[in-house]
N, C-alpha and C positions, 0 to 999 in steps of 0.2 A: 714580908707583907704585913705580918702581925704588928710590928713596931710602927709602921706607917699608919695602920688602922687605928691604933690606940692614940696616936697623936692628933689625928685629924678631927675636925668638928663633925657633929652629927649632920647628915645630909638634910637639906630642906625638904619640906613637903611630907614628912612622915607623920602619921597619926599617933595618938597615945598608945594604941595597941601595937603599933609597929615599932615603937621606940625601945621595946625590950631588946636585949642584946641579941644581935643576929650572929649566928655561928660563922666563923671565918671560912668554913668550907663552902658557904654559899656565895662567896665573893668570886666573881668571874674575872674582873679586871680592876685596875686602879687607873683613874684618869684625873689629872690635875690634883693628885693627892687625895682623892675621894673614892670610896669603893663603889663599884658597879656590880650589882648582884645578878645572878642567873635569872633569866626570865622564868617566872613561876615561883620565885623564892617565897613569896607571901603565902602561897598555898602550902608550902613545906612548913612554914612557921605556924600555920593554923592546923597542921596535922592532916590536911586534905590530900597531900601527895608525899611520896618519899623522895629523898634527894636524888636517887637514881633516875626518877621520872623526868627531871628537868635538866639533868646534866648530860645525858646521853644524846647521841645523834638520832634523828628520826630515820626511818627507812629511806626516805628520799634523799636526805642529806648524806647518808652513808653511801648510797649509790653514786651520787655526784662526786663526792670526795674520792671514792674509789676509782671512778673513770678518769678524773683529773690526774690522780697519782699515777695510774697506769700509763697515761699519755706521757707524763713527764719522764717516768723511768724508761720508757721505750725510746723517746726521742732526744733526750738531753745527753750530752757527752758526759759519761760517768767519771771521766778523768778531770773534768772541769767543774761539774755541778753535783750537789747533793740535795735531793728532794725528800721531804718528810711530811707526814700527815698525822694529826692527832693533838690539836690544841697546844702547839709549841709555845712556850712562855718566852716573851721578849721583854727585857728590861731596858726601856728607853732612857729613863733617868729616875731620880728619886721620887718623882711624882707619878710616873706612868709605867705601869706593867700591863702588857697586853697579851692576849692569846690569839693564835692564828691557826686556822684549819689546815692549810697546806702552805708550805714554805719551800723556796728554792734558795740555797746558799751557794756561793762560790766555795768550792771545796777547800781551796787554799786558805780562805779566811777562817774556816772552821779548824783547820789543822794547825793554825798558829796558836791556838789556845787549848790548854789541857782541860778536858771536861771536869766540872766541879760539882755537879748535881744541883746547879742553880739555873735561874732564868738566863737566857743568852743575852749578852749586851752587844752582840754583833748583828748588824743589819742584814737581813736576807736580801737577795736580789729581787725576789718576787714574793708577794703574799697573796694567797687566794682564799677568799672567805665565802662560805655558803650560808646565807641567811644571817639573822641577828639573834644571838643567844643571850644578849644582855638586856636587863631591865633598867633603863636610864631614867625612869620617871622620878625617882627620888632626887635626881640632880636637876629636875625641871627641864629635861632635855627630851625632845622627840626623836624618833628613829633617824630622820634625815640629819639632824644635828649630830647625833651619835656617830653614824658611819662617816659623815663628812669630817668631823673632828678627828676620829681615829685614823682615817685615810691621810689627812694632812700631817698628823703627827708621825705616821709611818714614813711618809715621803721626806719629812724634815729629818728623820732619824737616819735616812740614807737608803731606804728601800727604793728600788728603781721603778717597780710596777706594782699596782694593787688592783686586784679584780674582786668585785663583789657579785655573787650570783644569787638572785632572789627567786625562790621557787614559786611563790604564789603568782607573781607577775610574769615569770619566765623572761626576766630581763637580766642584763649584766651591766655593771658600771665599771669602767676601766679608767684608771688614773695613772699618769706618768708625770714625774717631776718636771716642772716648767712647761707643761702643756695643758691644754684644755681637757677637762674630764669628759669622757664619752659614755653615753648611754646607748645600749644596743639590745637586740633580741637574741635569744639563745641560738637561733639558727644562723646568725651572721658569723662570718669568720673573724677571729681575733688573732692578733700577733703577740707572741710571748718572747721576750728577750730579743725583739726586733728580727727574729729569724724563723720562729716556729709558728705555723698557722694551725688553728684548730677552731672547730665549732662545737660547743657543748652538745647541741642537739645531735650532731653526727657522732660524737663520742658515745652518747647514750644509745643511739640507734645501733652502733656496732656491737654493743653489749646486749642488745635485744630489748631495749626499753624505748617506747614512744611516749615521751612525757611532755 
């Protein structure tokens, strides 16, 4: 990622004070060869926040990711699938490096490649995201453009299904290749891998949270 960062041009829209070198650890993703920083990175640059304050999950994000991961581990065939949570790095191509909150891989795909301590260049079957941790303002991109672009790139990469859960609106956006993208409420039932039904509201309720 460092080599890509050094070669690419400075993002548009930065002020003089923000043009000073931004540490690489504040980069969340790379999109179209340009860095996208963690939301709140400017506060870190100004000394108003510590890096840990913007990189970690909130309590709500942690609970949702935990509930989704528990559902996957309980319901998916462990001989066929491998689910993981925790900002999995995905290397789509030389211009795009993404992070994913929760991923589901075909285990056979993972087993074909020896782990090398790098971002995965294998497409997951499913990506589940909880909120947006990226600050795309420097790319003159709003949140809708950001998650739309990321979703489409993931689908083009070979991901079969992408779920976005938005905590403030209690909405979910579901995208599948070659199909219309669907917006729904948390309490509505969703289908994962065309066979597993779940409602985020019900998963949360089972764990004792009415959110």
